[in-house]
N, C-alpha and C positions, 0 to 999 in steps of 0.2 A: 186670752187675757182682754179686758176691755176697759177703757179709760178715757176723759174724755176732756180734751185740750183747755187747759186755766189761761191761754194766751195764744199772741198769734204767734207763729212761725213760718221762718222763710221756706223750709223745706220740712217734708215728713219726717226724715230720716233724722232729724236733728231735734225734732220732736218726742220722739220714741226713743232717743239716745239718752234724752233729758230725766225722761220715765224710767226708762227700765236700767238699773246700774250695772256698769260693765258691759254693755252692749256693745260691740263694734259697730260700723256703719258699713262696711264690709258685709255684716252677717244680716243687717236690715235690708242691705237691697237684696240680698240673696231670697230674704222670707217674701220681698216685693216678687221678688223674679217668679216665685213660686206660687204667689196668686192666696198668700195667708196674710193679707192687709188688707182691711176695709177700714174707710172713710165714710161714716153716714151710712154704713151699709153697702157701699159700692167699693167693688174691687179694686184699688190701685195697683198698676206695676210699676208705676215710676217712684222711687224716694225722693225725686226732687219737687214732687207736688205742693204748693203752698196750704198752710193749716190755720184755719181762723178759731180763735176761742170759741170753745162749746161746739166745735168739733167732737164727733163718736168715734173714738180709732178702734178697733177692733183686732188684736193678732191671734191667729189659729197658730198658735205653739205651746208647747207644754213647758213651762220655764221652770218647772220642778224636777223637769227628766233627769236622773242621775247618766252622767257621761263616763266610761270608763276611758282613764287616763291611764297610759301603762305607764308602769313605772320605773325610774329610769337610778342608777346607782350614779352617787357624785363622790368626788375625794374632800371629805371635811379635814381640813389640817388647822383648826381651832374653832374649839367652841367654848363658851358660857353661859352662866345662866341668863346673860341679855342678847350674844348675837354669835354666827358660826360663820366661820371663812371655808368658802367651796373653791375647789376649781373646776372651773367651769368650761368642756372639750371644746373645740370647736364643730358647728352643726349645732349645736342647743338654743334656744331661744332662750333669754334669759325670763321673758315672762310672757302669757298669752296678749295676744293684740286685743282678744276679744272674748266673751265669758265663756262662748259656745266652742274655742277649739279645744278639741281633744289629746292635742300634743302636748306631748310630756316635755317641761320646762323645769330653771331652776326655780320659780315660783312653786311648781307641783311638787319639786324634791323636798325641798324645806318645809313644805305648809305642816307637818306632823311635830317641826318642833314650833312652831308658833304659836303665840294666845291670842284672840281677840282678832287676827288678821288672815282670813278668808278669802277675801276678793282674788283676781286672777293675778294683783301684782304684790300682794300679801308679803312683809317682808323684806321686798326688795328695797335695797337704799340705792342703788345705782346699777346700772345695765352697761353689758358688751353687747356689740353684737353680733349675731348669730355664726356671723365667719371669725370671730374672735378669741381665742382662746384665753385664758388666764385665772387670775382671782377677783374674787364678791365677795364682800362682806354683807351679813345680810340680818335684820334683825328680828329678834323672836317677840316682842311688844312694842307698842308703840312711842315708850318713853325713849326705849333704843332706839327706833326709829327717828324719832326726833330730834334723839342726840347725833347721830351719826349723820345725816341729812345738812343737819347747819353746819356741820365742819365742808363737808363737797362745797355747799353754797360759800360759804365764806373762803374757799379756796387754801383750807388747813390741811389737805389731805396730800400728800405727797406721794404720786405715781410713776411707775418707769414700766413703759413697754419696750417690747423688742420687733424688731420687724424687718425682713428680707427686702431690699428695694432692685429695682432695676437699674443696673451703674453703677456712676460713682461720684456722689455728689462733690461739687469743686469746693467747697468748705466742709474742714474735716469738723468742724463744729459750729453753728450757727443758731439763729432764733428767726422761727419763722412767724412772724408778727402779722398777717390776715385774716382780714373778716368773712366769715362764713355765712352765705344765706341758701334758703331753699332754690334750687336751679325748677324754673317756670315751667322749660320746659321738657323738663322730666321730675314729675314731683316728689319722685321718692329718691331723688340724690340732691347733692347739695355741691355748691362752689363759692369758688372766692370773689365775691363781689360789695360793692360800695356801699350797701344798704344793708348788709350781714349786722350779724354781732359780731364784737372783737374776738377774735381767737390768736392763741398764742403756744406754740409747739418749740421745745428746743430738743437739738439733736446732738448725735456724736455720732460718728463713722467710728465701729470698733476692729471691723476686718473687710477687705475687699477683695475680689477676682476681677477677670476681663468682666464678667457678665452683671454681676449683683454685689453688694454690700448689707453689711449686717450692721443694722446703726439702731442705736439708744434713743429713747423719745421720751421727753418729759414736758407733758401737756399741761400748762399752767390755766387753762381752762378747760370744760367738756360738754365743747358742743358736739351734736351727733357729724359722727364721719369726720370728726376733725381731722385724725390725723390719715386718713385715708383722702381728703379735698389737700391737704397740706403736702402732702407725699406728692401727689398726683403733681399738683400748680407747680413744682420747683423741677418737675421732669425725673422725677424718679418714685413711679407710683410701685404698691408693695404687689408682690409676686403673687398670681393668684386672683388677685381683686380687680377682676375682669369689668366692676360696674366704674371703675374709675381708671382706665386705659393700662393694668397690668397685665403683663404673661398670664395664660391661662396657667394652671398650676394644680393639682391634686389638693392645696387645700390654699386660704389666706392666711401668709404667713405673717400675721400679727399677733403678738402674745402679752396679756398682760401680766408681768413680770412679779410687779412691790408695788405696798401699798403701806401706806406710814399713817397714821393717824392714833386719838388719842378715843379710848373705850370709854365707857359711862361709869364703869370703878375707877375713872382718870389714870387709868394706867396707857402711856405712850407704847407702841406696839407697833412692830415691821414684819410682815408678812411676805412670803415669799413662793413664786411655784415657779421652779424650774423650768427654762426654757428646750420646746422641743428639739431633741438632738437633729430632728431633719434642719431645722433653721441652719447651725452649724454645717452641717454637709454641702448646703450650696453653696457656700461660699471658700470650700477647702479650694 
């Protein structure tokens, strides 16, 4: 692939990502490492090189290559002409972070049900972290996507999560109202901080033993890693969530149990995915 930069860019990877749809910067970095990127006929190994308008960029890669993505089967608990609701297992990505990731995702699973939505996020209305299991509602076409995403943006969707946390929170029921920002010292994580975006999570302790508590969580906002950050901040990290100080376990004990919203046909629906039995076993 060869193209001419139409304007200045602070970085080569930003220029390529702007030109090539759905190509992750990590994949661009890999192409540079392999010597597959040239600027004005000179091989470039650093994705941070500045680009000037008129620079000729050539990428030695077959962007039409077919990548075999393994098939997965997910439980579909509801579907109509506009959407489907699936249960995502723990360990599965909601969608690929780049166009050329051969990993099976929720997005790759639902692709056969969608129309006119063929990119790596086609049909994905909202997301769950890889480590989280539970409900996802997916759109079959763009009109449904717009309708559903608007409800999430306007905070009209009622969500309930279940989690097993270390210890017993001092308050049986409470609202955690703490802004969340990206952690500059560890960019793949987030933290509570004064420069963060508003984030609110209500919780209720359902049962507890000397080691762990089973809590029900009601996020009012949808910040990345919000539940994980908030629970860690109050001193009760989620079991298995080692990224935020949780004790190691066979999985991260966070599950999206319930979704309540209005479908495109104007029907108000509540969907539920039973909590894994392992959650109850931890608090017996």
